C-alpha positions in Angstrom: 117.9 -38.3 -15.5 116.8 -35.3 -13.5 113.9 -32.9 -13.7 111.7 -34.9 -11.3 112.3 -33.9 -7.7 114.7 -31.1 -8.2 117.7 -32.8 -9.8 119.2 -31.9 -13.1 120.2 -33.7 -16.3 123.8 -34.1 -17.4 124.8 -30.9 -19.2 122.6 -28.4 -17.3 123.9 -25.9 -14.8 125.3 -22.4 -15.2 125.7 -20.8 -18.7 129.4 -21.7 -18.9 129.8 -24.3 -16.2 132.4 -22.3 -14.3 130.1 -20.7 -11.7 131.2 -20.2 -8.1 130.3 -23.3 -6.1 129.4 -23.6 -2.4 127.8 -26.4 -0.5 126.1 -26.6 2.8 125.7 -30.3 3.1 123.9 -32.1 5.9 123.9 -35.7 4.6 122.2 -37.2 7.7 118.9 -37.9 6.0 120.7 -38.9 2.8 122.9 -41.4 4.8 119.9 -42.7 6.8 118.2 -43.7 3.6 121.1 -44.9 1.4 123.5 -46.5 3.8 121.1 -49.4 4.6 120.5 -49.8 0.8 124.1 -51.0 0.3 124.5 -49.0 -2.8 128.1 -48.5 -1.8 130.5 -50.8 0.1 130.6 -49.7 3.7 134.4 -49.1 3.7 134.0 -46.8 0.7 131.1 -44.8 2.1 133.2 -41.9 3.6 135.1 -41.5 0.4 131.8 -41.3 -1.6 130.4 -38.7 0.7 133.6 -36.7 0.5 133.4 -36.7 -3.3 129.7 -35.6 -3.2 130.8 -32.5 -1.3 133.4 -31.6 -4.0 132.8 -29.5 -7.1 132.3 -31.6 -10.3 135.1 -31.4 -12.8 134.5 -29.8 -16.1 134.2 -32.3 -18.9 133.6 -32.0 -22.7 133.4 -34.2 -25.8 135.2 -33.4 -29.1 132.5 -33.8 -31.8 133.2 -36.1 -34.7 136.1 -38.4 -35.3 137.9 -37.0 -38.4 141.2 -35.1 -38.9 140.0 -31.9 -37.2 139.0 -33.8 -34.1 142.5 -35.1 -34.0 143.8 -31.5 -34.4 141.8 -30.4 -31.4 143.3 -33.3 -29.4 146.7 -32.3 -30.5 146.1 -28.7 -29.2 145.1 -30.1 -25.9 148.0 -32.5 -25.6 150.8 -30.4 -27.1 149.5 -26.9 -27.0 150.2 -23.8 -24.9 147.5 -24.9 -22.4 149.8 -27.5 -20.9 152.7 -25.1 -20.4 152.1 -24.5 -16.7 151.7 -28.2 -15.8 154.2 -30.8 -15.0 153.2 -34.4 -15.2 152.3 -34.2 -11.5 150.2 -31.1 -11.8 150.7 -27.6 -10.4 150.4 -26.4 -6.8 147.8 -23.6 -6.3 147.3 -22.4 -2.7 148.3 -25.7 -1.3 146.1 -27.7 -3.7 147.6 -29.8 -6.5 145.7 -29.2 -9.7 146.0 -32.0 -12.3 146.6 -31.1 -16.0 143.7 -31.6 -18.5 143.4 -35.2 -19.3 141.3 -37.5 -21.6 138.8 -39.8 -20.0 140.5 -43.2 -20.2 137.2 -45.1 -20.8 135.9 -42.9 -23.6 137.0 -44.0 -27.1 139.8 -42.3 -29.1 140.6 -39.6 -26.5 137.5 -37.7 -27.6 136.4 -36.8 -24.0 138.4 -34.6 -21.7 138.3 -33.6 -18.0 139.5 -30.4 -16.3 140.0 -30.6 -12.6 139.8 -26.9 -11.7 137.3 -24.3 -10.8 136.8 -20.5 -11.5 139.2 -19.7 -8.6 141.9 -21.7 -10.3 141.2 -19.9 -13.6 142.3 -16.6 -11.9 145.5 -18.2 -10.5 146.6 -19.9 -13.7 146.5 -17.6 -16.8 146.8 -20.4 -19.2 143.6 -22.0 -17.8 141.7 -18.8 -18.5 142.9 -19.0 -22.0 141.8 -22.6 -22.2 138.4 -21.6 -20.9 138.0 -19.1 -23.7 139.2 -21.8 -26.2 136.5 -24.2 -24.9 133.7 -21.6 -25.2 134.7 -20.7 -28.7 135.0 -24.3 -29.9 131.6 -25.1 -28.3 130.0 -22.2 -30.2 131.6 -23.5 -33.4 130.1 -27.0 -32.8 133.5 -28.6 -32.5 133.0 -29.7 -28.8 130.0 -30.3 -26.5 130.1 -29.6 -22.8 128.7 -32.7 -21.1 129.1 -34.4 -17.7 131.3 -37.5 -17.8 128.7 -40.0 -16.6 126.1 -38.5 -19.0 128.3 -39.8 -21.8 128.0 -43.4 -20.7 124.4 -44.4 -21.7 124.8 -43.5 -25.4 128.1 -45.5 -25.4 126.2 -48.6 -24.2 123.4 -48.0 -26.7 125.9 -48.7 -29.5 124.3 -46.6 -32.2 125.3 -47.2 -35.8 124.8 -45.6 -39.2 121.5 -46.2 -40.8 119.6 -46.9 -37.6 116.4 -45.5 -36.2 117.3 -43.9 -32.9 114.8 -42.5 -30.3 115.8 -40.4 -27.3 112.6 -40.3 -25.3 113.5 -37.7 -22.7 116.2 -35.8 -24.6 116.6 -32.2 -23.4 119.0 -30.5 -23.1 120.4 -32.7 -25.8 124.0 -33.7 -25.1 123.2 -37.4 -25.2 121.0 -36.9 -28.3 123.9 -35.4 -30.2 126.3 -38.0 -29.0 124.0 -40.5 -30.7 123.8 -38.3 -33.7 127.5 -38.4 -34.1 127.5 -42.2 -33.9 124.9 -42.2 -36.7 127.2 -40.2 -39.0 130.5 -41.8 -38.0 132.2 -44.0 -40.5 129.3 -44.0 -43.0 128.8 -42.8 -46.5 126.2 -40.0 -47.0 123.5 -42.4 -48.2 123.7 -44.7 -45.2 123.6 -41.8 -42.6 120.7 -40.2 -44.6 118.7 -43.4 -44.2 119.0 -43.3 -40.4 117.6 -40.7 -38.0 117.7 -39.6 -34.5 114.5 -38.3 -32.8 115.1 -36.1 -29.7 111.8 -36.0 -27.8 110.9 -34.1 -24.7 107.7 -33.4 -22.8 108.6 -29.8 -22.0 108.1 -27.5 -25.0 110.5 -24.9 -23.6 113.2 -27.6 -23.3 112.5 -28.6 -26.9 113.7 -25.1 -27.8 117.1 -26.0 -26.2 117.1 -29.1 -28.4 116.4 -27.0 -31.4 119.3 -24.7 -30.6 121.6 -27.7 -30.4 120.2 -28.9 -33.7 121.2 -25.7 -35.4 124.6 -25.9 -33.9 125.2 -29.5 -35.2 123.5 -28.9 -38.6 122.4 -32.5 -39.3 119.5 -33.3 -41.7 118.9 -36.6 -39.8 117.5 -35.1 -36.6 113.9 -34.5 -35.6 112.8 -32.7 -32.4 109.4 -33.7 -31.1 107.3 -32.7 -28.1 105.4 -35.6 -26.4 105.1 -37.2 -23.0 107.5 -40.1 -23.4 105.0 -42.7 -22.0 102.5 -41.6 -24.7 104.9 -41.4 -27.6 102.7 -42.1 -30.6 102.7 -45.3 -32.7 102.9 -44.8 -36.5 101.6 -47.4 -38.9 104.5 -48.8 -41.0 103.4 -48.3 -44.7 106.9 -48.9 -46.1 106.6 -51.4 -48.9 110.0 -52.8 -48.1 109.1 -53.6 -44.5 107.0 -56.4 -42.9 106.5 -54.5 -39.7 102.9 -53.5 -38.8 104.1 -50.3 -37.1 107.2 -48.1 -37.2 109.8 -49.7 -34.9 113.1 -48.4 -33.5 116.6 -49.9 -33.5 117.8 -48.0 -30.5 115.9 -46.2 -27.7 117.4 -44.2 -24.8 115.2 -43.8 -21.7 117.1 -41.3 -19.6 114.0 -40.8 -17.5 113.0 -37.9 -15.2 114.3 -38.7 -11.8 115.0 -37.3 -8.3 118.5 -36.3 -9.5 120.6 -36.9 -6.3 123.4 -38.2 -8.6 123.9 -34.5 -9.6 124.6 -33.3 -6.1 128.1 -32.2 -7.1 126.7 -30.0 -9.8 123.5 -28.9 -8.0 124.5 -28.7 -4.3 121.1 -27.2 -3.4 119.7 -30.7 -3.6 121.2 -31.4 -0.2 118.8 -29.0 1.3 115.8 -30.3 -0.7 116.5 -34.0 -0.6 113.9 -36.5 0.8 113.0 -40.0 -0.1 109.5 -39.0 -1.4 111.0 -37.5 -4.5 111.9 -40.9 -5.9 108.7 -42.6 -4.7 106.7 -40.0 -6.6 108.4 -40.7 -9.9 108.5 -44.5 -9.9 105.3 -45.0 -11.8 106.0 -42.6 -14.6 109.5 -44.0 -15.0 108.1 -47.5 -15.4 105.5 -46.3 -17.9 108.2 -44.6 -20.0 110.3 -47.8 -20.0 107.3 -49.9 -21.0 106.5 -47.6 -23.9 110.1 -47.9 -25.1 109.8 -51.7 -24.9 106.7 -51.5 -27.1 108.4 -49.3 -29.7 111.6 -51.3 -29.9 112.1 -53.7 -32.7 113.1 -57.3 -32.0 116.9 -57.5 -31.8 117.0 -53.8 -30.9 118.6 -52.3 -27.8 117.4 -49.9 -25.2 119.1 -48.2 -22.3 117.3 -47.2 -19.1 119.2 -44.7 -17.1 118.8 -42.2 -14.3 121.1 -39.7 -12.4 119.9 -41.0 -9.0 121.2 -43.6 -6.6 117.7 -44.6 -5.6 116.9 -48.3 -6.1 113.1 -47.4 -6.2 113.8 -45.5 -9.4 116.5 -47.9 -10.6 116.4 -51.6 -9.9 112.7 -51.6 -8.9 111.7 -50.1 -12.3 113.9 -52.4 -14.4 112.7 -55.5 -12.5 109.1 -54.6 -13.0 109.7 -53.8 -16.7 111.2 -57.3 -17.2 108.1 -58.8 -15.5 105.6 -56.8 -17.5 107.2 -57.5 -20.9 106.6 -61.3 -20.7 110.2 -62.3 -21.3 110.4 -60.0 -24.4 113.4 -58.2 -22.9 116.6 -59.4 -21.4 119.4 -57.6 -19.6 122.7 -57.4 -21.6 126.0 -58.4 -20.1 128.1 -55.2 -20.7 131.2 -56.4 -18.9 133.3 -56.3 -22.0 132.1 -52.8 -23.0 132.6 -51.5 -19.4 136.1 -53.0 -19.1 137.7 -49.6 -18.3 134.8 -48.3 -16.1 134.4 -48.9 -12.4 130.9 -49.4 -11.1 128.8 -51.3 -8.6 126.6 -54.1 -9.9 122.9 -53.7 -9.5 121.2 -54.7 -6.3 119.3 -57.9 -5.7 117.4 -56.5 -2.7 116.6 -53.1 -1.4 114.5 -51.3 1.2 111.4 -49.2 0.7 110.6 -46.1 2.9 107.4 -44.1 2.8 107.1 -40.3 2.9 106.9 -40.3 6.7 110.3 -42.1 7.0 109.0 -45.5 7.9 110.6 -48.6 6.4 108.3 -51.3 4.9 109.1 -54.9 4.3 106.0 -55.5 2.0 103.5 -53.7 0.0 100.6 -54.7 2.3 101.8 -52.4 5.1 102.5 -49.4 2.8 99.1 -48.0 1.7 100.6 -45.1 -0.3 103.3 -47.0 -2.2 103.2 -49.3 -5.3 103.7 -53.0 -5.2 106.3 -52.7 -8.0 108.6 -50.7 -5.7 109.3 -53.8 -3.5 111.9 -56.5 -4.3 110.6 -60.0 -4.9 112.0 -63.5 -4.9 112.5 -63.4 -8.7 115.1 -60.5 -8.7 118.1 -62.8 -8.8 116.7 -64.7 -11.8 116.1 -61.4 -13.6 119.8 -60.7 -13.7 119.8 -57.4 -12.0 123.6 -57.6 -11.2 124.1 -56.9 -15.0 122.9 -53.3 -14.3 125.4 -50.7 -13.3 125.6 -48.0 -10.6 128.3 -45.4 -11.1 129.3 -43.7 -7.9 131.1 -40.3 -7.6 134.4 -41.7 -6.2 134.7 -44.3 -8.9 135.8 -42.0 -11.7 135.5 -38.5 -10.1 132.0 -38.0 -11.6 128.4 -37.6 -10.7 126.2 -40.6 -9.9 124.3 -42.6 -12.6 122.4 -45.8 -13.0 122.4 -47.7 -16.3 120.6 -50.8 -17.5 121.1 -52.1 -21.0 118.3 -54.3 -22.4 117.7 -56.2 -25.7 114.3 -57.1 -27.1 114.4 -60.9 -27.8 110.8 -61.5 -29.1 107.5 -59.9 -29.9 105.3 -59.1 -26.9 101.5 -59.1 -26.4 100.0 -55.6 -25.6 101.5 -54.4 -22.4 99.3 -53.7 -19.4 100.3 -50.4 -17.8 100.0 -49.9 -14.1 97.2 -47.5 -13.0 98.3 -46.7 -9.5 96.0 -46.0 -6.5 93.6 -43.2 -5.9 92.9 -42.3 -2.3 89.2 -42.3 -1.3 87.2 -42.1 1.9 88.7 -44.1 4.7 92.1 -44.2 3.1 93.6 -45.4 -0.2 91.7 -47.6 -2.6 93.2 -51.1 -2.4 90.9 -52.5 -5.2 92.8 -53.6 -8.3 91.4 -53.3 -11.8 91.9 -56.5 -13.8 92.3 -56.4 -17.5 91.0 -58.8 -20.1 92.4 -58.5 -23.7 90.2 -59.5 -26.6 91.5 -59.0 -30.2 88.6 -58.1 -32.5 88.2 -57.1 -36.1 91.0 -55.1 -37.9 93.5 -56.1 -35.2 92.0 -53.7 -32.6 92.1 -54.6 -29.0 89.0 -54.4 -26.8 89.9 -53.8 -23.1 87.5 -55.3 -20.5 87.8 -54.3 -16.8 86.6 -56.5 -14.0 86.5 -56.0 -10.2 87.5 -58.9 -8.0 84.8 -58.3 -5.4 82.2 -58.5 -8.2 83.3 -61.6 -10.1 86.1 -64.0 -10.1 89.2 -63.4 -12.2 91.0 -66.7 -12.1 90.6 -67.3 -15.8 91.0 -63.7 -17.1 94.2 -63.4 -19.2 96.3 -60.5 -18.0 94.5 -60.2 -14.6 95.9 -60.3 -11.1 99.2 -59.3 -9.6 102.3 -59.3 -11.9 104.7 -62.2 -11.5 108.0 -63.3 -13.0 106.3 -65.0 -16.0 104.1 -61.9 -16.7 100.9 -64.0 -16.7 98.8 -61.7 -14.6 99.0 -58.0 -14.3 96.9 -55.1 -13.1 96.2 -51.9 -15.1 95.1 -51.0 -18.6 96.3 -51.5 -22.1 97.1 -48.1 -23.7 98.4 -49.2 -27.1 97.1 -51.8 -29.5 99.6 -54.0 -31.3 99.7 -54.1 -35.1 100.8 -57.5 -36.5 103.3 -58.0 -39.2 102.0 -57.8 -42.8 103.2 -58.9 -46.3 105.4 -56.3 -48.0 103.3 -56.4 -51.2 100.2 -55.2 -49.3 101.6 -51.8 -48.3 102.1 -48.4 -50.0 103.4 -45.1 -48.7 100.9 -42.2 -48.3 101.3 -39.2 -50.5 104.1 -36.8 -49.5 102.1 -33.8 -48.2 101.8 -31.3 -45.3 102.5 -32.5 -41.8 101.3 -30.9 -38.6 98.1 -29.5 -40.1 94.6 -30.3 -39.1 92.9 -32.8 -41.3 91.1 -31.2 -44.2 92.6 -27.7 -43.7 95.9 -25.7 -43.5 95.3 -24.9 -39.8 97.8 -25.8 -37.1 97.1 -29.2 -35.6 99.4 -28.5 -32.7 99.0 -25.2 -30.9 102.0 -22.9 -31.4 103.8 -25.3 -33.7 104.1 -24.4 -37.3 103.3 -27.2 -39.8 105.6 -28.4 -42.6 104.9 -28.4 -46.3 106.9 -30.1 -49.1 108.3 -27.2 -51.2 106.6 -27.6 -54.6 106.9 -24.2 -56.3 107.9 -25.5 -59.7 109.1 -22.2 -61.1 111.4 -21.5 -58.2 112.7 -25.1 -58.0 113.5 -24.9 -61.7 115.4 -21.6 -61.1 117.4 -23.1 -58.2 118.1 -26.2 -60.3 119.3 -24.3 -63.3 121.3 -21.6 -61.5 123.3 -24.1 -59.3 123.4 -27.0 -61.9 121.4 -29.3 -59.6 119.5 -32.2 -61.3 115.8 -31.7 -61.0 115.3 -35.3 -59.9 118.1 -35.3 -57.3 117.4 -36.4 -53.8 118.1 -32.9 -52.6 115.2 -31.4 -54.6 112.9 -34.2 -53.6 113.4 -33.6 -49.8 112.8 -29.9 -49.5 110.4 -28.6 -46.8 109.1 -25.2 -45.8 107.1 -23.9 -42.8 105.0 -21.4 -44.8 102.4 -21.4 -47.5 104.1 -18.4 -49.1 105.4 -19.4 -52.6 108.6 -17.5 -51.8 109.3 -18.5 -48.2 112.2 -16.9 -46.3 114.0 -20.3 -45.9 113.9 -23.8 -47.4 114.8 -26.8 -45.3 116.3 -30.2 -46.3 115.7 -33.4 -44.4 117.4 -36.8 -44.8 115.7 -39.9 -46.2 115.2 -41.4 -42.8 113.2 -38.5 -41.3 111.3 -38.1 -44.6 110.2 -41.7 -44.5 108.9 -41.4 -40.9 107.0 -38.2 -41.7 105.6 -39.6 -44.9 104.2 -42.6 -43.0 102.7 -40.2 -40.4 99.9 -39.0 -42.7 97.7 -38.2 -39.8 100.3 -36.0 -38.2 100.4 -37.9 -34.9 103.9 -36.7 -34.2 104.3 -33.2 -32.9 107.3 -31.9 -34.7 109.1 -28.9 -33.2 112.1 -28.9 -35.5 113.3 -31.0 -38.5 116.0 -30.8 -41.1 118.7 -28.2 -41.9 118.3 -24.9 -43.7 119.8 -25.1 -47.2 118.4 -22.1 -49.1 117.5 -18.6 -47.9 115.6 -16.0 -49.8 117.7 -13.1 -51.1 115.8 -9.8 -51.5 118.6 -7.6 -52.8 118.5 -6.1 -56.3 121.3 -8.4 -57.4 119.3 -11.5 -56.5 116.3 -10.3 -58.6 118.4 -9.8 -61.8 117.3 -11.9 -64.8 120.2 -14.3 -64.7 120.4 -14.6 -60.9 118.5 -16.7 -58.4 116.2 -15.5 -55.5 117.7 -18.1 -53.2 121.2 -18.2 -51.9 122.8 -21.3 -50.3 122.8 -21.0 -46.5 125.8 -21.3 -44.3 124.1 -24.1 -42.4 123.3 -26.2 -45.4 126.2 -25.7 -47.8 127.6 -29.2 -47.0 124.3 -30.7 -48.0 123.9 -28.8 -51.3 127.5 -29.0 -52.5 127.5 -32.7 -53.6 124.6 -32.0 -56.0 126.0 -28.8 -57.6 127.7 -28.6 -61.0 127.7 -24.8 -61.4 128.5 -21.7 -59.4 131.6 -23.4 -57.9 135.1 -21.8 -57.9 138.3 -23.2 -56.5 141.0 -21.0 -55.0 144.6 -21.6 -53.8 144.9 -22.2 -50.1 146.5 -18.7 -49.8 143.6 -17.1 -51.7 141.1 -19.0 -49.6 142.8 -17.8 -46.4 142.8 -14.2 -47.7 139.1 -14.4 -48.3 138.6 -15.7 -44.8 140.6 -12.9 -43.3 139.1 -10.0 -45.3 135.6 -11.4 -45.9 135.5 -9.5 -49.2 138.1 -9.7 -51.9 138.2 -8.0 -55.3 138.3 -10.1 -58.4 138.5 -7.2 -60.9 139.6 -3.5 -60.7 136.8 -1.5 -59.2 135.9 2.2 -59.6 135.2 3.0 -56.0 131.9 1.1 -55.7 133.2 -1.6 -53.5 130.7 -1.0 -50.6 127.7 -1.0 -52.9 128.9 -4.2 -54.6 129.4 -6.0 -51.3 126.2 -4.9 -49.6 124.2 -6.1 -52.6 124.9 -9.7 -51.7 124.2 -9.7 -48.0 121.1 -11.5 -46.6 118.5 -9.5 -44.8 120.2 -6.2 -45.7 123.0 -6.7 -43.2 126.6 -5.5 -43.8 129.5 -7.8 -44.4 132.3 -7.7 -41.8 135.4 -7.7 -43.9 138.3 -7.6 -41.5 138.4 -10.5 -39.0 142.1 -11.0 -38.5 143.7 -9.6 -35.4 147.2 -9.6 -37.0 148.7 -6.1 -36.3 150.7 -6.4 -39.5 147.6 -6.7 -41.7 146.3 -3.5 -43.3 142.7 -2.6 -42.2 141.0 -0.5 -44.9 137.6 -0.1 -46.3 138.7 -1.8 -49.5 139.1 -5.5 -49.8 142.2 -7.4 -50.9 142.6 -8.4 -54.5 142.9 -11.7 -56.4 145.9 -11.0 -58.5 146.1 -14.4 -60.3 144.6 -14.0 -63.8 143.3 -17.6 -63.9 141.5 -17.0 -60.6 140.0 -13.9 -62.1 138.9 -15.9 -65.2 137.3 -18.7 -63.1 135.3 -16.1 -61.1 134.3 -14.2 -64.2 132.9 -17.4 -65.8 130.2 -17.6 -63.0 126.9 -15.8 -63.0 126.5 -12.9 -60.5 125.0 -14.0 -57.2 125.5 -16.8 -54.8 128.4 -19.2 -55.3 130.5 -21.8 -53.4 134.2 -21.3 -52.9 136.5 -24.3 -52.3 140.3 -24.9 -52.0 141.9 -26.2 -55.1 142.7 -29.9 -55.2 146.4 -29.5 -55.6 146.6 -27.3 -52.4 144.4 -29.7 -50.5 146.7 -32.5 -51.5 149.7 -30.5 -50.4 148.1 -30.0 -47.0 147.1 -33.6 -46.7 143.4 -32.6 -46.9 142.3 -34.1 -50.2 139.4 -36.0 -48.6 137.9 -32.7 -47.4 136.7 -31.3 -50.7 135.6 -34.2 -52.9 132.0 -33.7 -51.7 131.4 -37.4 -51.2 129.3 -38.4 -48.3 128.9 -34.9 -46.9 125.2 -34.6 -47.4 124.6 -36.4 -44.1 127.6 -35.1 -42.2 127.8 -33.0 -39.0 129.1 -29.5 -38.9 132.3 -30.6 -37.3 133.1 -32.9 -40.2 132.3 -30.4 -43.0 134.8 -29.7 -45.8 136.3 -26.3 -46.4 133.4 -24.7 -48.1 132.4 -21.1 -48.2 129.0 -19.9 -49.5 129.8 -16.5 -51.1 128.3 -13.7 -53.2 129.8 -12.8 -56.5 129.3 -9.1 -57.2 130.5 -7.1 -60.1 133.8 -6.4 -58.5 134.1 -8.6 -55.4 133.6 -12.0 -53.9 132.3 -11.7 -50.3 131.6 -14.4 -47.8 128.2 -15.3 -46.5 129.2 -17.0 -43.4 129.6 -16.0 -39.8 132.8 -14.5 -38.4 133.3 -17.4 -36.1 133.1 -20.0 -38.9 135.7 -17.9 -40.9 138.0 -17.9 -37.9 137.6 -21.7 -37.3 138.4 -22.5 -40.9 141.4 -20.2 -41.0 142.8 -21.8 -37.8 142.3 -25.2 -39.3 144.1 -24.3 -42.6 147.0 -22.7 -40.7 147.3 -25.7 -38.3 147.5 -28.1 -41.2 150.0 -25.9 -43.0 152.2 -25.8 -39.9 152.0 -29.6 -39.4 152.8 -30.1 -43.1 155.8 -27.8 -43.0 157.1 -29.6 -39.9 156.9 -33.0 -41.6 158.7 -31.6 -44.7 161.5 -30.1 -42.5 161.9 -33.4 -40.6 162.4 -35.2 -43.9 
């Protein structure tokens, strides 16, 4: 939720989330509106207001679910950060500060809460150290800063590997990547590659935030798109293995723009700006977004409607009208079992409506500037609104959120979207437009509009005021429905450029570069031969570029799921801002242009994608040698003659210099010369490779000793997230040295992981 009337989405705020926080709260208007709504039991109201005036705790998720996620948990539970805390907490200036703790309701201790502020950081040195730890792990992609209640909607969406998942209002992206993790969890590479997550947002600038997150997570299964959610395009399903007439989604999250008063603890300025008109003004667009999601959802699929506001006009009123307008095609899901460890208020069966002037209204007829769908009706109980959930700040020491989980039970006729009212002379127009739907040739829908004062409408399908059965509704049909077809009658369009104007190479979308499949046969053959990648491998078939240059600066890889969607979209209806992960990067150094080398090196971002397909340019080192390479960034593999710097610099992308010393160990020598691989077998293995880019791994026997054998077999990593990647280093083999081609922060992370595993292994052996 957020973004509508001044509120914010979960995950937004200051750069690091530890900013100074002050609140000048005057909740009089807030209370005058919400107290009569009964959103909170009367005896709990003072406690809720007190929590709203307190700073929000800092919360974060640990990305992934593998061994290294468990190592991070172990650091939090047993590490030095807990040294200042007793089980009861620590007293700071008369206030008891609780120790960091996992969120009890989030699975596997993967979400944590810190109940202290910047002031406390200055009073507790260990907490400042923990703050730095959290910032570093966030940059590495190991954790994601996210408000606690913001984690709830993706949990209820129940995303699984292989599914098609759409986040309609995605920025800044914390929920998107929570769903992306679920897509990759407990799946093999092929299954996760078939699925995809589309993060969509109407704001192009906020799409840039999504793209930044995409680069941090490094998943080939993510697309970032830029559309108004209520107008998200339909794509004709041309997959020969499917009977669907149009591309349908397994899971859809509608975390819609809202007035955002559930974020008061994070954005206290909302107290000053708050008024009831914020929610009233967003009601219609929220309903349209939810209706569009219902149309795009496949039968049996699940959608979650959520907001970060307490307002029933944006919450229950929208969900109730959605259920009416979908003709029984949606039902609310009973989430009591999933929400067993969560405290919440059930959704309301009745609520009050206030206009912008502060007047309460019992019915739509007395409210000329409001919509009929805002008002509760007699059918609310039968719709099951108590299955929806309102999370209040004092329930779990969080922000406020509203969540409704819905399942599509059957196909629906074309939905009639509300038009709203347009003021004219003498006040608002009260005239409704009634819609008649006629299906004509080629499955197209003709929309006829009639006016009640001009002719009767008793027999017009889809006309009149909406009711519980969805028989009569006012508005217009925006999207035609494509019926199911036989599998044998479909064929996929040719795999070609996307995002280009029809019949040319011009941009279709202003400011958004198109995508082209990479088809430079000569360069593909060079990459294939140099790295030992089969020419017909899935990797080579799924390469994209954003340039018509035959030697583009970078080459992207996208998973099978995103590729299938883009292949169907042969008219480029989808405005793609970002897709795929960078796997190859052009190397312009002299060494890369030598006869036996390759112009493209493997990128840091995409090495986990390329590795499973490689049969050449791979060398395995002992754990000790691998760690030495991480510390020094450049290590000699043969005796040099004083040309180390020239040798190293020849393998650096974009002409940059390699940082060789990253260790802060005072006992380690810092010189201009790199360390040396003394093992003769290691020297022989390195010598057997061609000069240029290579991939360095830890030898199997050392991985086994560390209990990490599953980290280097390459199986299933082509669809994995950065946080689940094996120990893999893209490097450059020069005449005298091996030098790393990864960032300093990635080297530090891998080194810490190896050392952590070694310490744990040694402890186990000592205990035995």
